[in-house]
C-alpha positions in Angstrom: 56.5 74.8 -95.7 53.5 73.8 -93.8 51.1 71.0 -95.0 47.5 71.4 -93.9 46.2 68.6 -91.7 42.7 68.8 -93.4 44.1 67.3 -96.6 44.2 63.8 -95.2 40.6 64.2 -93.9 39.4 65.3 -97.3 41.0 62.4 -99.1 39.5 60.0 -96.6 36.1 61.6 -97.1 36.3 61.4 -100.9 37.4 57.8 -100.8 34.5 56.9 -98.5 32.1 58.7 -100.8 33.3 56.9 -103.9 33.2 53.6 -102.1 29.6 54.3 -101.0 28.6 55.2 -104.6 30.2 52.0 -105.9 28.1 49.9 -103.4 24.9 51.7 -104.4 25.6 51.1 -108.1 26.4 47.4 -107.4 23.1 47.0 -105.5 21.1 48.6 -108.3 22.8 46.5 -110.9 21.9 43.3 -109.0 18.3 44.5 -108.8 18.0 45.0 -112.5 19.6 41.7 -113.3 17.1 39.7 -111.3 14.3 39.5 -113.9 11.1 37.8 -113.2 10.2 34.7 -115.3 8.1 35.5 -118.3 4.5 34.4 -118.2 5.5 31.9 -120.9 8.3 31.8 -123.5 9.6 29.0 -125.8 12.8 29.0 -127.8 14.6 26.5 -130.0 18.1 25.5 -128.8 19.2 24.4 -132.2 20.1 26.3 -135.3 19.3 25.7 -139.0 21.7 23.2 -140.5 24.4 24.5 -143.0 23.3 22.1 -145.7 20.7 19.5 -146.5 20.0 16.7 -144.1 19.8 13.0 -145.1 16.5 11.2 -145.7 15.3 8.7 -143.1 17.8 9.9 -140.4 16.4 11.0 -137.0 16.7 14.7 -136.2 16.9 15.9 -132.6 15.2 19.1 -131.7 16.1 20.7 -128.4 14.0 23.5 -126.9 13.4 25.3 -123.6 10.1 26.6 -122.3 10.0 29.0 -119.3 6.7 29.8 -117.5 6.2 31.7 -114.3 3.1 29.5 -113.5 4.9 26.2 -114.4 5.3 24.4 -117.7 2.7 21.8 -118.7 4.0 20.4 -121.9 5.7 21.1 -125.2 4.6 20.1 -128.7 6.9 19.7 -131.7 5.3 20.6 -135.0 6.8 19.9 -138.4 5.6 21.4 -141.7 6.2 18.7 -144.3 7.2 19.3 -148.0 3.6 19.3 -149.0 2.9 22.3 -146.6 0.9 20.2 -144.2 1.7 21.0 -140.6 1.7 18.0 -138.3 2.1 17.4 -134.5 5.0 15.0 -134.3 5.5 14.8 -130.5 4.1 16.1 -127.3 6.1 15.8 -124.1 4.9 16.6 -120.6 7.0 18.5 -118.1 7.4 16.7 -114.7 6.8 18.2 -111.3 5.2 21.5 -112.6 8.7 23.0 -113.2 9.1 26.6 -114.2 11.7 25.8 -116.9 11.6 22.7 -119.1 14.2 21.6 -121.6 12.9 19.1 -124.1 14.7 16.8 -126.5 12.3 15.6 -129.2 13.1 13.6 -132.3 11.5 13.0 -135.7 12.6 11.3 -138.9 11.9 12.9 -142.3 10.4 10.3 -144.6 10.3 12.3 -147.8 12.7 14.6 -149.8 11.9 18.3 -149.7 11.8 21.4 -147.5 10.8 21.1 -143.8 10.0 23.7 -141.2 10.1 22.9 -137.4 8.8 24.8 -134.4 8.0 24.0 -130.8 5.0 25.3 -128.9 5.2 25.4 -125.1 2.2 25.5 -122.7 1.9 26.7 -119.1 -0.3 25.1 -116.5 -3.2 27.5 -117.3 -3.2 26.4 -121.0 -1.5 29.5 -122.4 0.9 28.8 -125.3 4.0 30.4 -126.9 5.5 29.3 -130.2 9.2 29.3 -130.8 10.7 30.8 -134.0 10.6 28.4 -136.9 13.6 26.8 -138.6 13.6 25.6 -142.1 15.9 23.0 -143.8 16.1 20.7 -146.8 16.2 16.9 -146.8 17.7 14.9 -149.6 18.7 11.4 -150.5 22.3 11.0 -149.3 24.9 10.5 -152.1 26.0 6.9 -152.6 
């Protein structure tokens, strides 16, 4: 029985073709993963608590703002139980960085329902508001 010599050549060609297709696919995947920074985007890095929080205890709110033109500052807004929205803190980003993670605190001084959000600003003054998170505050049991 005689084996054709061209079988080895064909297998080599198929292997090279498959390897080449794999490299092309890998390069295209890398291209699609490299996404440009958004013009501006802000997100909360905390989630709503599972239950009520204690009165007069500081709450830390972490957020991240990304901006292709650089982040100017972030503002923490709190809607109080009487539905009044107040600016609690404003923190500047240093060095005109394109991504800024803020850690801002506030202390609830009255019992009721609160809503928090963070608004990030880029260096041109454009803003983007995060999603809001609501939670209740009550007097801790004694």
